[in-house]
C-alpha angles and dihedrals in degrees: 000000000000123000120226117201117209095215102026142081108271106204113166130196124177145130121280138170115283113281136176100184123122096214126045128189125214113212118201133184119190105228092209103044098021090225113153123215135172133209128191116231105206102147104060139125123223125195103204093189091062101020090239120157122193124186143142118248131208124186109192103195097036119140125193106269098028120131126201135201103220142185137170121226124194094197098272107044144357112273099181139020128188148115132272123204120195121229138172120256112289114233097156120114114268117233115271117210128220122202110223100186119153091033102225094157134031107258126182125199112249115202095193092058094046088237121141138175119243115200117191 
């Protein structure tokens, strides 16, 4: 599942099946309204050695809470299948991690402070 943020830059980078096409098409189906849309992906980078595709997506009619079935077609076959969920922009603090090795003190993870213990 990929996350799409309404007011953010939506740059995706994931592994796909190999492709040599110059134009990719992103097909979307809204799972609630069953409306199908397509979007051309013309500005993308593809690393053939690792099969990594990177592109910026834009869903024109997206609303917060929508979920889409998605697949990318390179003209001959589908090279990726997945889902995309739509969220508002994220402005909350991200979790910070504290390494507690060696454990000199007793430390308990506190979810409300977004602090977690990492044990290697």
